[in-house]
C-alpha positions as CSV (number, residue, x, y, z in Angstrom):
1,M,-36.6,-27.0,29.3
2,H,-36.7,-23.4,30.5
3,R,-36.5,-24.5,34.1
4,L,-33.5,-26.6,33.4
5,L,-31.8,-23.8,31.5
6,R,-32.5,-21.3,34.4
7,G,-31.1,-23.9,36.8
8,E,-27.9,-24.3,34.9
9,L,-27.5,-20.5,34.6
10,F,-28.0,-20.2,38.3
11,M,-25.4,-22.9,39.1
12,L,-23.0,-21.2,36.6
13,G,-23.5,-17.9,38.3
14,G,-22.8,-19.5,41.6
15,F,-19.5,-21.0,40.4
16,V,-18.4,-17.6,39.0
17,V,-19.2,-15.8,42.3
18,A,-17.3,-18.5,44.2
19,A,-14.3,-18.3,41.9
20,A,-14.2,-14.5,42.2
21,V,-14.3,-14.8,46.1
22,T,-11.5,-17.4,46.0
23,I,-9.3,-15.2,43.8
24,V,-9.8,-12.2,46.2
25,L,-8.9,-14.3,49.2
26,V,-5.9,-16.0,47.7
27,M,-4.3,-13.1,45.8
28,P,-2.2,-10.7,48.0
29,P,-3.4,-7.2,48.3
30,S,-1.9,-4.7,45.8
31,I,1.0,-2.6,47.3
32,D,1.2,1.1,46.7
33,P,4.7,1.7,45.3
34,A,5.0,5.0,47.1
35,A,4.2,3.3,50.5
36,A,6.6,0.4,49.8
37,S,9.5,2.7,49.2
38,W,9.6,4.0,52.9
39,T,9.5,2.5,56.3
40,Q,8.6,4.1,59.6
41,T,11.3,4.4,62.3
42,S,11.6,6.0,65.7
43,S,13.3,8.9,64.1
44,G,10.7,9.4,61.3
45,P,10.0,8.0,57.9
46,L,13.0,6.4,56.1
47,T,12.8,6.7,52.3
48,A,14.6,5.0,49.5
49,A,16.7,8.2,49.0
50,D,17.7,8.1,52.7
51,R,18.9,4.5,52.4
52,D,20.7,5.3,49.2
53,L,22.6,8.1,50.8
54,L,24.0,5.7,53.5
55,I,25.0,3.2,50.8
56,K,26.7,5.9,48.6
57,V,28.7,7.4,51.5
58,R,29.8,3.8,52.6
59,Q,31.0,3.0,49.2
60,A,32.8,6.3,48.9
61,G,34.8,5.4,52.0
62,L,35.5,1.9,50.7
63,W,37.5,3.2,47.8
64,E,38.8,6.5,49.1
65,M,40.4,4.9,52.2
66,P,42.6,2.5,50.1
67,A,43.2,5.4,47.6
68,G,44.6,7.4,50.5
69,E,46.9,4.5,51.4
70,Y,48.1,4.5,47.7
71,A,48.9,8.2,48.0
72,Q,51.4,7.5,50.8
73,T,53.6,5.3,48.6
74,R,52.8,6.3,45.0
75,A,52.4,10.0,45.1
76,E,55.3,12.2,44.2
77,A,54.0,15.6,45.5
78,Q,54.2,16.0,49.3
79,R,50.9,17.8,49.3
80,V,49.2,14.9,47.6
81,K,50.6,12.6,50.3
82,E,49.2,14.9,53.0
83,V,45.8,15.3,51.4
84,G,45.6,11.6,50.8
85,K,46.3,10.9,54.5
86,L,43.8,13.5,55.8
87,I,41.0,12.2,53.5
88,M,41.7,8.6,54.5
89,Q,41.5,9.5,58.2
90,D,38.3,11.5,57.7
91,H,36.7,8.6,55.9
92,M,37.7,6.2,58.7
93,K,35.7,8.5,61.0
94,L,32.8,8.9,58.5
95,D,32.6,5.2,57.9
96,L,32.1,4.6,61.6
97,I,29.3,7.2,61.7
98,T,27.8,5.6,58.6
99,R,27.8,2.2,60.0
100,Q,26.4,3.3,63.3
101,T,23.5,5.3,61.7
102,A,22.7,2.3,59.3
103,K,22.5,0.0,62.3
104,K,20.0,2.3,64.1
105,L,17.9,2.5,61.0
106,G,18.2,-1.1,59.9
107,V,19.9,-0.4,56.6
108,A,22.1,-3.1,55.1
109,L,25.4,-1.7,53.8
110,P,27.7,-3.0,51.0
111,D,31.1,-4.4,51.8
112,E,32.9,-3.3,48.6
113,P,33.0,-0.3,46.3
114,N,30.9,-0.2,43.1
115,A,32.2,-1.1,39.7
116,D,33.3,2.3,38.8
117,Q,35.1,2.9,42.1
118,Q,36.9,-0.5,41.7
119,S,38.1,0.6,38.3
120,W,39.4,3.9,39.7
121,L,41.3,2.0,42.4
122,A,42.8,-0.3,39.8
123,Q,43.9,2.7,37.8
124,L,45.6,4.3,40.7
125,A,47.2,1.1,41.8
126,A,49.0,0.9,38.4
127,E,50.3,4.4,38.6
128,S,53.0,6.4,40.4
129,G,54.6,9.8,40.4
130,P,53.0,12.8,38.6
131,A,50.5,10.6,36.7
132,F,49.2,9.2,40.1
133,D,49.1,12.7,41.6
134,K,47.0,14.1,38.8
135,D,44.6,11.2,38.6
136,Y,44.2,11.0,42.4
137,A,43.3,14.6,42.6
138,N,40.8,14.6,39.7
139,L,39.2,11.3,40.3
140,L,38.4,12.0,43.9
141,R,37.4,15.6,43.2
142,A,34.9,14.5,40.5
143,A,33.6,11.8,42.8
144,H,33.1,14.2,45.7
145,G,31.2,16.6,43.4
146,K,28.7,13.8,42.6
147,V,28.2,12.7,46.1
148,F,27.9,16.2,47.3
149,T,24.7,16.7,45.3
150,V,23.2,13.5,46.7
151,V,23.9,14.6,50.3
152,A,22.6,18.1,49.8
153,A,19.4,16.8,48.1
154,V,18.6,14.3,50.9
155,R,19.4,16.9,53.6
156,A,17.0,19.3,52.0
157,G,14.1,17.0,51.9
158,T,14.5,14.1,54.4
159,R,11.9,13.5,57.0
160,N,14.2,11.4,59.2
161,A,16.0,13.0,62.1
162,E,18.9,10.6,62.1
163,I,19.4,11.0,58.3
164,R,19.2,14.8,58.7
165,K,22.0,14.7,61.3
166,F,24.0,12.2,59.1
167,A,23.7,14.4,56.1
168,E,24.9,17.5,57.9
169,Q,28.0,15.7,59.0
170,G,28.5,14.3,55.5
171,I,28.2,17.7,53.8
172,N,30.9,19.0,56.1
173,F,33.2,16.2,55.2
174,V,32.6,16.4,51.5
175,M,33.2,20.2,51.4
176,R,36.4,19.8,53.3
177,H,37.7,17.0,51.0
178,M,36.9,19.1,47.9
179,T,38.9,22.0,49.3
180,L,41.8,19.7,50.2
181,L,41.9,18.2,46.8
182,E,41.8,21.6,45.1
183,S,44.7,22.7,47.4
184,T,47.0,20.3,45.4
185,G,46.7,22.6,42.4
186,L,46.1,19.6,40.2
187,V,42.3,19.7,39.9
188,D,41.2,20.5,36.3
189,H,38.0,22.4,36.9
190,N,37.3,22.5,33.2
191,Q,36.8,18.8,33.3
192,L,34.2,18.9,36.1
193,P,30.5,18.8,35.2
194,E,29.0,22.3,34.7
195,P,26.4,23.5,37.3
196,P,22.8,23.1,36.1
197,S,21.3,26.0,34.2
198,P,19.2,28.3,36.4
199,S,15.3,28.0,36.1
200,P,13.7,30.9,34.2
201,A,12.4,33.6,36.5
202,P,8.6,33.6,37.0
203,P,6.7,36.3,35.0
204,V,5.8,38.3,38.1
205,A,9.4,38.4,39.3
206,M,10.5,39.5,35.8
207,A,7.9,42.3,35.7
208,V,9.0,43.6,39.2
209,E,12.7,43.6,38.1
210,T,11.8,45.5,34.9
211,R,9.9,48.1,36.9
212,R,13.0,48.6,39.1
213,H,15.1,49.6,36.1
214,I,12.6,52.1,34.6
């Protein structure tokens, strides 16, 4: 009886081990989320943030180019017409750079603006005169402020040489466009998001500053 029981237990143990081995062989290995978020390229690691930058810049152009065309026929102020044309022309150049960089790095780009950008385009398409001028200047200025923080953050930390070069070019375009939009005199700066609050000074720095004033 005991021999039989020991034999059954031995067989059961064999089945358990075999099952465990089968599961290990069949189940795919676990993937580290951090490793899965980047890929290696000839110009360095390409992160999710790097890819997101290319996508965001591409989408910015996809709505700002037609918005610039609207400005030629719907704006009342001559300066808005001029700014709209300049921004449209710049985005045509930047869009080419974006597509070329994305092709080098194997990044798929969208072919249409995001939902918010489509709604802004629809809003501008329904307006003309002073209402168009005001909304064009403020919608684009707010959008440039948002994308500027993305470009700057990626430029500060990217490990990819191609993205570093792209971000440098992007920052120059965005800063130029913010200045152009503000030159219309229509941007309401009170409606723009406030800059983030500064981080508190470290205790050591505060102590040094206190001693300077004693």
